[in-house]
LOROBA-347969 format. One record per atom (N, C-alpha, C): residue number from 0; atom name; y negated, x negated, z negated. Coordinates in Angstrom, 2 decimals, padded with zeros to 5 digits. Example, Ala and Ser with C-alpha at 12.3 -4.5 7.8 and 13.67 -1.06 7.14 Angstrom:
2
   num   atome         v         u         w
     0       N    005.69   -013.19   -007.80
     0      CA    004.50   -012.30   -007.80
     0       C    003.30   -013.20   -007.80
     1       N    002.25   -012.85   -007.08
     1      CA    001.06   -013.67   -007.14
     1       C   -000.03   -012.90   -007.87
//
This chain:
165
   num   atome         v         u         w
     0       N   -005.59   -008.29   -009.35
     0      CA   -005.39   -007.11   -009.49
     0       C   -006.73   -006.67   -009.49
     1       N   -007.05   -005.42   -009.44
     1      CA   -008.21   -004.77   -009.44
     1       C   -008.27   -003.92   -010.98
     2       N   -007.33   -002.92   -011.20
     2      CA   -006.97   -002.26   -012.52
     2       C   -005.82   -002.27   -012.68
     3       N   -005.77   -001.87   -014.08
     3      CA   -004.12   -001.44   -014.73
     3       C   -004.23   -000.15   -014.94
     4       N   -003.53    000.48   -014.61
     4      CA   -003.20    001.88   -014.81
     4       C   -004.03    002.81   -014.13
     5       N   -003.99    004.23   -014.37
     5      CA   -004.76    004.89   -013.28
     5       C   -006.51    004.78   -013.16
     6       N   -006.79    004.92   -012.17
     6      CA   -008.66    004.51   -012.17
     6       C   -008.97    006.18   -012.45
     7       N   -009.96    005.90   -013.26
     7      CA   -010.56    007.18   -013.48
     7       C   -011.51    008.13   -012.41
     8       N   -011.44    009.28   -012.15
     8      CA   -012.00    009.47   -010.98
     8       C   -013.34    009.90   -011.18
     9       N   -014.14    009.00   -010.40
     9      CA   -015.42    009.09   -010.59
     9       C   -016.48    010.26   -009.58
    10       N   -017.78    009.83   -009.53
    10      CA   -018.43    010.76   -008.54
    10       C   -017.91    010.95   -007.22
    11       N   -016.95    010.01   -007.02
    11      CA   -016.27    010.20   -005.67
    11       C   -015.11    010.85   -005.90
    12       N   -015.08    012.22   -005.78
    12      CA   -013.82    012.61   -006.61
    12       C   -013.00    013.43   -005.26
    13       N   -013.67    013.91   -004.39
    13      CA   -013.20    013.94   -002.93
    13       C   -012.50    013.07   -002.30
    14       N   -012.77    011.78   -002.59
    14      CA   -012.15    010.84   -001.85
    14       C   -011.15    010.08   -002.54
    15       N   -010.96    010.28   -003.85
    15      CA   -010.16    009.57   -004.35
    15       C   -008.36    009.93   -004.07
    16       N   -007.60    009.32   -004.54
    16      CA   -006.35    009.57   -004.33
    16       C   -005.60    009.85   -005.60
    17       N   -004.92    010.64   -006.09
    17      CA   -004.28    011.06   -007.27
    17       C   -003.04    010.67   -006.83
    18       N   -002.05    010.13   -007.79
    18      CA   -000.76    009.76   -007.50
    18       C    000.12    011.12   -007.31
    19       N    000.74    011.44   -006.57
    19      CA    001.58    012.56   -006.57
    19       C    003.00    012.27   -006.45
    20       N    004.19    012.90   -006.82
    20      CA    005.51    012.70   -006.66
    20       C    006.08    012.97   -005.09
    21       N    005.24    013.28   -004.21
    21      CA    005.36    013.66   -003.12
    21       C    005.32    012.16   -002.48
    22       N    004.44    011.16   -003.06
    22      CA    004.45    009.90   -002.49
    22       C    005.72    008.88   -002.84
    23       N    006.02    009.74   -004.05
    23      CA    007.36    008.52   -004.46
    23       C    008.48    008.51   -003.64
    24       N    008.98    007.07   -003.38
    24      CA    010.18    006.88   -002.86
    24       C    011.17    006.61   -003.89
    25       N    011.20    006.51   -004.79
    25      CA    012.31    006.72   -005.83
    25       C    012.61    005.53   -005.97
    26       N    012.04    004.17   -005.57
    26      CA    012.18    002.48   -006.00
    26       C    011.02    002.78   -007.05
    27       N    011.57    002.13   -008.37
    27      CA    010.26    002.10   -009.52
    27       C    009.52    000.99   -008.42
    28       N    009.52   -000.07   -008.75
    28      CA    009.50   -001.26   -008.00
    28       C    008.03   -000.94   -007.04
    29       N    008.80   -000.16   -005.99
    29      CA    007.85    000.16   -005.10
    29       C    006.82    000.90   -005.27
    30       N    007.16    002.07   -005.80
    30      CA    006.89    003.20   -006.04
    30       C    005.44    002.42   -007.51
    31       N    005.72    001.52   -007.94
    31      CA    004.27    001.21   -008.84
    31       C    003.45    000.62   -007.89
    32       N    003.85   -000.49   -006.87
    32      CA    003.12   -001.11   -006.20
    32       C    002.03   -000.17   -005.09
    33       N    002.57    000.86   -004.71
    33      CA    002.11    001.80   -004.01
    33       C    001.13    002.28   -005.04
    34       N    001.08    002.57   -006.12
    34      CA    000.30    003.07   -007.20
    34       C   -000.97    001.98   -007.33
    35       N   -000.60    000.86   -007.25
    35      CA   -001.79   -000.14   -007.30
    35       C   -002.75   -000.26   -006.22
    36       N   -001.97    000.04   -005.06
    36      CA   -002.72   -000.09   -003.83
    36       C   -003.63    001.07   -003.85
    37       N   -003.31    002.37   -004.66
    37      CA   -003.79    003.48   -004.35
    37       C   -005.11    003.19   -005.54
    38       N   -004.78    002.45   -006.21
    38      CA   -005.66    002.07   -007.72
    38       C   -006.75    001.02   -007.00
    39       N   -006.55    000.33   -005.87
    39      CA   -007.40   -000.61   -005.19
    39       C   -008.43    000.37   -004.33
    40       N   -007.74    001.39   -003.61
    40      CA   -008.56    002.15   -003.00
    40       C   -009.57    003.13   -004.05
    41       N   -009.00    003.59   -004.43
    41      CA   -010.10    004.48   -005.50
    41       C   -011.25    003.55   -006.43
    42       N   -010.72    002.36   -006.42
    42      CA   -011.68    001.47   -006.82
    42       C   -012.91    001.06   -005.88
    43       N   -012.53    000.91   -004.69
    43      CA   -013.39    000.96   -003.81
    43       C   -014.22    002.13   -003.67
    44       N   -013.86    003.38   -003.68
    44      CA   -014.57    004.62   -003.49
    44       C   -015.60    004.43   -004.81
    45       N   -014.86    004.25   -005.93
    45      CA   -015.71    003.89   -006.93
    45       C   -017.17    003.20   -007.13
    46       N   -016.82    002.03   -006.00
    46      CA   -018.06    001.23   -005.92
    46       C   -019.01    001.53   -004.72
    47       N   -018.35    002.66   -004.06
    47      CA   -019.69    002.97   -002.84
    47       C   -020.84    003.67   -003.34
    48       N   -021.54    002.72   -003.57
    48      CA   -023.04    003.40   -004.26
    48       C   -024.25    003.62   -003.43
    49       N   -024.03    003.26   -002.11
    49      CA   -025.00    003.50   -000.98
    49       C   -025.96    002.30   -001.12
    50       N   -025.94    001.51   -001.70
    50      CA   -026.80    000.40   -001.71
    50       C   -025.89   -000.68   -001.18
    51       N   -026.72   -001.01    000.25
    51      CA   -026.28   -001.99    001.01
    51       C   -025.95   -003.37    000.29
    52       N   -026.84   -003.83   -000.70
    52      CA   -026.59   -005.29   -001.22
    52       C   -025.23   -005.38   -002.24
    53       N   -025.22   -004.42   -003.58
    53      CA   -024.16   -003.76   -004.07
    53       C   -022.90   -003.98   -003.60
    54       N   -022.87   -003.38   -002.45
    54      CA   -021.50   -003.05   -001.56
    54       C   -020.87   -004.38   -001.23
    55       N   -022.39   -004.92   -000.58
    55      CA   -021.69   -006.24    000.18
    55       C   -021.24   -007.33   -000.93
    56       N   -021.77   -007.44   -002.07
    56      CA   -021.40   -008.26   -002.94
    56       C   -019.95   -008.01   -003.39
    57       N   -019.61   -006.62   -003.64
    57      CA   -018.35   -005.98   -004.25
    57       C   -017.37   -006.30   -002.87
    58       N   -017.72   -005.72   -002.20
    58      CA   -016.54   -006.19   -000.90
    58       C   -016.09   -007.40   -000.93
    59       N   -017.08   -008.76   -000.72
    59      CA   -016.95   -009.77   -001.04
    59       C   -015.50   -010.34   -001.82
    60       N   -015.77   -009.53   -003.34
    60      CA   -014.76   -009.76   -004.17
    60       C   -013.40   -008.92   -004.05
    61       N   -013.87   -007.58   -003.53
    61      CA   -012.36   -006.43   -003.25
    61       C   -011.79   -006.95   -002.23
    62       N   -012.00   -007.49   -000.88
    62      CA   -011.56   -007.70    000.12
    62       C   -010.53   -008.70   -000.19
    63       N   -010.78   -009.72   -000.45
    63      CA   -009.88   -010.92   -000.97
    63       C   -008.59   -010.46   -001.85
    64       N   -008.82   -009.51   -003.00
    64      CA   -008.28   -009.14   -003.75
    64       C   -007.22   -008.10   -003.18
    65       N   -007.47   -006.93   -002.33
    65      CA   -006.89   -006.23   -001.45
    65       C   -005.94   -007.11   -000.72
    66       N   -006.38   -008.16    000.35
    66      CA   -005.30   -008.62    000.76
    66       C   -004.00   -009.23    000.48
    67       N   -005.03   -009.86   -000.68
    67      CA   -004.01   -010.61   -001.56
    67       C   -002.47   -009.86   -002.29
    68       N   -003.11   -008.63   -002.70
    68      CA   -002.15   -007.85   -003.26
    68       C   -001.35   -006.88   -002.17
    69       N   -001.88   -006.63   -001.05
    69      CA   -001.34   -006.11    000.07
    69       C   -000.22   -007.17    000.88
    70       N   -000.26   -008.36    000.49
    70      CA    000.45   -009.40    001.40
    70       C    002.02   -009.51    000.21
    71       N    001.39   -009.54   -001.28
    71      CA    002.37   -009.61   -002.19
    71       C    003.41   -008.46   -002.08
    72       N    003.07   -006.95   -001.94
    72      CA    003.65   -005.68   -002.10
    72       C    004.28   -005.76   -000.65
    73       N    003.57   -006.39    000.59
    73      CA    004.51   -006.39    001.96
    73       C    005.92   -007.30    001.78
    74       N    005.41   -008.39    000.94
    74      CA    006.73   -009.36    000.87
    74       C    007.68   -008.68    000.19
    75       N    007.67   -007.83   -000.93
    75      CA    008.63   -007.21   -001.52
    75       C    009.21   -006.47   -001.05
    76       N    008.83   -005.63   -000.09
    76      CA    009.17   -004.44    000.56
    76       C    010.36   -005.19    001.63
    77       N    009.60   -006.54    002.50
    77      CA    010.73   -006.99    003.13
    77       C    011.58   -007.81    002.52
    78       N    011.20   -008.22    001.76
    78      CA    012.60   -008.59    000.90
    78       C    013.46   -008.06    000.82
    79       N    013.39   -006.86    000.11
    79      CA    014.46   -005.90    000.14
    79       C    015.13   -005.13    001.19
    80       N    014.12   -005.10    002.39
    80      CA    015.02   -004.76    003.85
    80       C    015.67   -005.57    004.18
    81       N    015.51   -007.07    004.07
    81      CA    016.16   -008.19    004.80
    81       C    017.33   -008.21    003.69
    82       N    017.52   -008.41    002.45
    82      CA    018.78   -008.22    001.51
    82       C    019.44   -007.26    002.13
    83       N    019.25   -006.04    002.54
    83      CA    020.15   -004.78    002.55
    83       C    020.25   -004.78    004.31
    84       N    019.73   -005.54    004.95
    84      CA    020.06   -005.73    006.30
    84       C    019.19   -004.30    007.10
    85       N    017.94   -004.04    006.86
    85      CA    017.56   -003.07    007.57
    85       C    017.21   -002.72    008.91
    86       N    018.09   -002.24    009.75
    86      CA    017.78   -002.32    011.05
    86       C    016.41   -002.15    011.58
    87       N    015.52   -001.38    011.02
    87      CA    014.25   -001.65    011.80
    87       C    013.05   -002.87    010.95
    88       N    013.77   -003.19    010.62
    88      CA    013.10   -004.26    009.54
    88       C    012.19   -004.88    010.46
    89       N    012.14   -005.18    011.89
    89      CA    011.06   -006.19    012.38
    89       C    010.04   -005.05    012.97
    90       N    010.48   -004.01    013.21
    90      CA    009.23   -002.58    013.25
    90       C    008.34   -002.72    011.90
    91       N    008.77   -002.75    011.08
    91      CA    008.43   -002.53    009.81
    91       C    007.31   -003.85    009.46
    92       N    007.93   -005.02    009.68
    92      CA    007.57   -005.89    009.43
    92       C    005.78   -006.13    010.53
    93       N    006.40   -005.78    011.86
    93      CA    004.97   -005.54    012.69
    93       C    003.92   -004.77    011.87
    94       N    004.39   -003.47    011.62
    94      CA    003.10   -002.68    011.26
    94       C    002.51   -003.59    010.18
    95       N    003.33   -004.21    009.29
    95      CA    002.52   -004.75    007.98
    95       C    001.52   -005.89    008.58
    96       N    002.30   -006.82    009.51
    96      CA    001.06   -007.91    010.30
    96       C   -000.12   -006.88    010.99
    97       N    000.21   -006.21    011.55
    97      CA   -000.90   -005.56    012.34
    97       C   -001.94   -005.04    011.02
    98       N   -001.47   -004.29    010.26
    98      CA   -002.38   -003.57    009.34
    98       C   -003.18   -004.79    008.46
    99       N   -002.70   -006.09    008.26
    99      CA   -003.21   -007.22    007.49
    99       C   -004.04   -007.80    008.66
   100       N   -004.00   -008.17    009.84
   100      CA   -004.67   -008.42    010.80
   100       C   -005.93   -007.33    011.10
   101       N   -005.92   -006.22    011.21
   101      CA   -006.74   -005.19    011.03
   101       C   -008.04   -005.53    009.91
   102       N   -007.45   -005.67    008.47
   102      CA   -008.25   -005.91    007.40
   102       C   -008.86   -007.26    007.61
   103       N   -008.40   -008.37    007.94
   103      CA   -009.11   -009.45    008.23
   103       C   -010.29   -009.46    009.10
   104       N   -009.81   -008.47    010.27
   104      CA   -010.95   -008.35    011.28
   104       C   -012.45   -007.51    010.59
   105       N   -011.68   -006.74    009.84
   105      CA   -012.95   -005.81    009.15
   105       C   -013.76   -006.73    008.20
   106       N   -013.09   -007.46    007.50
   106      CA   -013.50   -008.37    006.55
   106       C   -014.58   -009.37    007.60
   107       N   -014.11   -010.06    008.74
   107      CA   -015.07   -010.99    009.43
   107       C   -015.82   -010.17    010.44
   108       N   -015.47   -008.96    010.63
   108      CA   -017.14   -008.31    011.20
   108       C   -017.52   -007.72    010.36
   109       N   -017.59   -007.57    008.84
   109      CA   -018.46   -007.11    007.53
   109       C   -019.29   -008.25    007.70
   110       N   -018.81   -009.47    007.09
   110      CA   -019.71   -010.66    006.78
   110       C   -020.23   -010.80    007.96
   111       N   -020.05   -010.84    009.13
   111      CA   -020.90   -011.15    010.46
   111       C   -021.89   -010.26    010.52
   112       N   -022.29   -009.26    009.64
   112      CA   -023.27   -008.35    009.58
   112       C   -023.02   -007.04    010.32
   113       N   -021.67   -006.60    010.98
   113      CA   -021.61   -005.69    011.44
   113       C   -021.54   -004.33    010.59
   114       N   -022.17   -003.11    010.75
   114      CA   -022.25   -001.95    009.79
   114       C   -020.92   -001.58    009.44
   115       N   -020.60   -001.79    007.97
   115      CA   -019.56   -001.07    007.64
   115       C   -020.21   -000.61    006.15
   116       N   -019.54    000.56    005.51
   116      CA   -019.76    000.97    004.35
   116       C   -018.21    001.02    003.51
   117       N   -018.35    000.82    002.45
   117      CA   -017.46    000.67    001.24
   117       C   -016.57    002.09    001.44
   118       N   -017.21    003.23    001.85
   118      CA   -016.90    004.53    001.81
   118       C   -015.40    004.70    003.41
   119       N   -016.09    003.87    004.44
   119      CA   -015.61    004.05    005.50
   119       C   -014.43    003.10    005.19
   120       N   -014.35    001.95    004.77
   120      CA   -013.45    001.05    004.78
   120       C   -012.15    001.89    003.57
   121       N   -012.77    002.32    002.46
   121      CA   -012.10    003.26    001.42
   121       C   -011.18    004.07    002.46
   122       N   -011.56    005.01    003.27
   122      CA   -011.03    005.77    004.09
   122       C   -009.97    005.23    005.09
   123       N   -009.95    003.93    005.41
   123      CA   -009.52    003.46    006.28
   123       C   -007.92    002.99    005.71
   124       N   -008.44    002.33    004.30
   124      CA   -007.08    001.69    003.71
   124       C   -006.58    002.85    003.02
   125       N   -007.19    004.35    002.54
   125      CA   -006.43    005.66    002.27
   125       C   -005.61    005.98    003.19
   126       N   -005.88    006.25    004.40
   126      CA   -005.34    006.57    005.24
   126       C   -004.09    006.01    005.91
   127       N   -004.24    004.43    005.96
   127      CA   -003.37    003.70    006.22
   127       C   -002.06    003.73    005.28
   128       N   -002.14    003.64    003.92
   128      CA   -001.29    003.55    003.05
   128       C   -000.21    004.86    002.77
   129       N   -001.48    006.07    002.92
   129      CA   -000.73    007.06    002.84
   129       C    000.13    007.59    003.82
   130       N   -000.22    007.01    005.13
   130      CA    000.37    007.60    006.19
   130       C    001.58    006.25    006.47
   131       N    001.37    005.30    006.34
   131      CA    002.50    004.31    005.92
   131       C    003.77    004.71    005.20
   132       N    003.43    005.16    003.66
   132      CA    004.24    005.55    002.83
   132       C    004.94    006.87    003.29
   133       N    004.19    007.55    003.82
   133      CA    004.78    008.90    004.35
   133       C    005.77    008.87    005.58
   134       N    005.46    007.79    006.62
   134      CA    006.16    007.94    007.66
   134       C    007.50    006.38    007.13
   135       N    006.73    005.32    007.40
   135      CA    007.44    004.22    007.40
   135       C    008.34    003.81    006.20
   136       N    007.79    003.87    005.24
   136      CA    008.42    003.74    004.17
   136       C    009.50    004.64    003.67
   137       N    009.08    005.77    003.80
   137      CA    010.16    007.09    003.51
   137       C    011.76    006.66    004.69
   138       N    011.20    006.07    005.68
   138      CA    012.58    005.82    006.54
   138       C    013.76    004.41    005.83
   139       N    012.88    003.80    005.35
   139      CA    013.58    002.85    004.65
   139       C    014.61    003.36    003.39
   140       N    013.71    004.17    002.82
   140      CA    014.26    004.89    001.38
   140       C    015.45    005.75    002.16
   141       N    015.19    006.47    002.86
   141      CA    016.13    007.25    003.39
   141       C    017.40    006.49    003.49
   142       N    017.38    005.32    004.26
   142      CA    018.28    004.22    004.91
   142       C    019.08    003.93    003.41
   143       N    018.13    003.41    002.20
   143      CA    018.89    003.08    001.31
   143       C    019.56    004.23    000.67
   144       N    019.27    005.33    000.45
   144      CA    019.92    006.36    000.07
   144       C    021.10    006.42    000.75
   145       N    021.16    006.30    001.77
   145      CA    022.47    006.37    003.13
   145       C    023.62    005.19    002.73
   146       N    023.24    004.09    002.31
   146      CA    024.47    003.15    002.09
   146       C    024.72    002.85    000.35
   147       N    023.76    003.62   -000.50
   147      CA    024.04    003.44   -001.96
   147       C    025.30    004.05   -002.41
   148       N    025.65    003.76   -003.56
   148      CA    026.69    004.53   -004.07
   148       C    026.49    005.13   -005.03
   149       N    026.99    006.24   -005.31
   149      CA    026.24    007.28   -006.55
   149       C    027.35    007.05   -007.56
   150       N    026.33    006.55   -008.69
   150      CA    027.24    006.30   -009.87
   150       C    027.67    007.63   -010.58
   151       N    028.53    007.45   -011.60
   151      CA    029.32    008.75   -012.31
   151       C    028.24    009.53   -012.67
   152       N    026.95    009.25   -013.62
   152      CA    025.89    010.27   -013.77
   152       C    025.11    010.40   -012.70
   153       N    025.48    010.23   -011.46
   153      CA    024.77    011.07   -010.27
   153       C    023.33    010.18   -009.77
   154       N    023.42    009.04   -010.08
   154      CA    021.92    008.35   -009.71
   154       C    023.07    007.24   -008.88
   155       N    022.06    006.96   -007.89
   155      CA    022.33    006.15   -006.80
   155       C    021.94    004.46   -007.28
   156       N    022.92    003.85   -006.64
   156      CA    022.97    002.40   -006.92
   156       C    023.20    001.55   -005.94
   157       N    022.25    000.71   -005.54
   157      CA    022.60   -000.26   -004.31
   157       C    023.42   -001.39   -004.87
   158       N    024.21   -002.05   -004.61
   158      CA    025.24   -003.39   -004.67
   158       C    025.61   -003.93   -003.08
   159       N    026.15   -005.19   -003.77
   159      CA    026.21   -006.03   -002.52
   159       C    027.37   -005.26   -001.22
   160       N    028.27   -004.63   -001.75
   160      CA    029.29   -003.80   -001.44
   160       C    028.69   -002.80   -000.44
   161       N    027.40   -002.29   -000.96
   161      CA    026.81   -001.42   -000.16
   161       C    026.24   -001.51    001.36
   162       N    026.03   -002.95    001.13
   162      CA    025.11   -003.43    002.76
   162       C    026.11   -003.56    003.39
   163       N    025.60   -003.43    004.72
   163      CA    026.62   -003.54    005.83
   163       C    026.36   -004.83    006.12
   164       N    027.94   -005.31    006.91
   164      CA    028.07   -006.49    007.10
   164       C    027.91   -006.81    008.85
//
């Protein structure tokens, strides 16, 4: 992982993503992982110096960390979807796979000398993560809320009895 806790906002403040409750899905594990993904994006913006050599060296490090963390996060989401029999699992998984392939292709292109700036890569990640949370992830959270049992204290709880057979 690239960072622990909130990333300090740097000279690229306009590019940074500050966590907002509007991004929250209400599942602490997933929200914490989304925060870490945004920390990776912010770290990329923090390293966008305009110096090609520095950015290239940093890119070699961050791309592996980003791909590893994204795979870990996607596996977490997918495990939850499978265990709750989420009916749009295949669509969601395909979106994850397409994103990983796009990031890996971007890395190959960059290593092959194609022009890419950290800032443009940061924007790509930022846009994808935020739109994915807002659309696809919100769908599975709506599904979880729809099948969850409400406890006496008003909180939702998912148990095996809630999962459709």
